[in-house]
VOMIVO-778455 format. One record per residue (C-alpha): residue number from 1; residue in one letter; x, y, z. Coordinates in pm, whole numbers, plus 32768, in hexadecimal, padded with zeros to 4 digits. Example, Ala and Ser with C-alpha at 12.3 -4.5 7.8 and 13.67 -1.06 7.14 Angstrom:
BEGIN
+-----+--------+------+------+------+
! num ! residu !    u !    v !    w !
+-----+--------+------+------+------+
!   1 !      A ! 84CE ! 7E3E ! 830C !
!   2 !      S ! 8557 ! 7F96 ! 82CA !
+-----+--------+------+------+------+
***
This chain:
BEGIN
+-----+--------+------+------+------+
! num ! residu !    u !    v !    w !
+-----+--------+------+------+------+
!   1 !      M ! 5DD6 ! 9C1C ! D381 !
!   2 !      E ! 5F2A ! 9CA7 ! D31D !
!   3 !      L ! 5EDE ! 9C77 ! D1AB !
!   4 !      M ! 5D90 ! 9D27 ! D1D3 !
!   5 !      N ! 5E37 ! 9E5A ! D26B !
!   6 !      L ! 5F36 ! 9E63 ! D151 !
!   7 !      Q ! 5E1F ! 9E5C ! D04D !
!   8 !      I ! 5D6C ! 9F7E ! D0F9 !
!   9 !      V ! 5EAF ! A04A ! D106 !
!  10 !      L ! 5EEF ! A005 ! CF94 !
!  11 !      L ! 5D89 ! A065 ! CF3E !
!  12 !      V ! 5DA1 ! A1AD ! CFFF !
!  13 !      A ! 5EF8 ! A1FC ! CF6A !
!  14 !      T ! 5E77 ! A1B8 ! CE0A !
!  15 !      A ! 5D46 ! A293 ! CE43 !
!  16 !      M ! 5E1B ! A3AF ! CECC !
!  17 !      I ! 5F13 ! A39A ! CDAC !
!  18 !      G ! 5DF2 ! A398 ! CCB6 !
!  19 !      M ! 5D5C ! A4CE ! CD56 !
!  20 !      V ! 5EAA ! A585 ! CD55 !
!  21 !      L ! 5EE7 ! A530 ! CBE7 !
!  22 !      N ! 5D85 ! A59D ! CB92 !
!  23 !      V ! 5DB3 ! A6ED ! CC41 !
!  24 !      M ! 5F0A ! A721 ! CBA1 !
!  25 !      G ! 5E7B ! A6D0 ! CA4B !
!  26 !      T ! 5D5E ! A7C6 ! CA7A !
!  27 !      V ! 5E49 ! A8D9 ! CAF2 !
!  28 !      A ! 5F38 ! A89B ! C9CF !
!  29 !      Y ! 5E19 ! A89C ! C8D6 !
!  30 !      H ! 5D8E ! A9E9 ! C954 !
!  31 !      G ! 5EEE ! AA78 ! C974 !
!  32 !      V ! 5F35 ! AA2D ! C805 !
!  33 !      K ! 5DE6 ! AABF ! C798 !
!  34 !      I ! 5E23 ! AC01 ! C85C !
!  35 !      F ! 5F8B ! AC12 ! C7DC !
!  36 !      L ! 5F1B ! ABF4 ! C672 !
!  37 !      L ! 5E0A ! ACF7 ! C6AB !
!  38 !      I ! 5F05 ! ADEF ! C73B !
!  39 !      R ! 5FF8 ! ADB2 ! C61C !
!  40 !      K ! 5EE5 ! ADEF ! C51D !
!  41 !      E ! 5E85 ! AF35 ! C5CB !
!  42 !      T ! 5FEB ! AFB5 ! C5DC !
!  43 !      K ! 6026 ! AF67 ! C46A !
!  44 !      R ! 5EEF ! B02D ! C409 !
!  45 !      G ! 5F51 ! B158 ! C4E0 !
+-----+--------+------+------+------+
***
């Protein structure tokens, strides 16, 4: 029973960490794209 609970906790923790990393990666990706776009615009102007 104790081992089962530990496995569930590990599974939930892994899923949460995966979700957080996924969100952070998406935010970073879009942040870089927007940053490059702004830099390109300022160079032109």
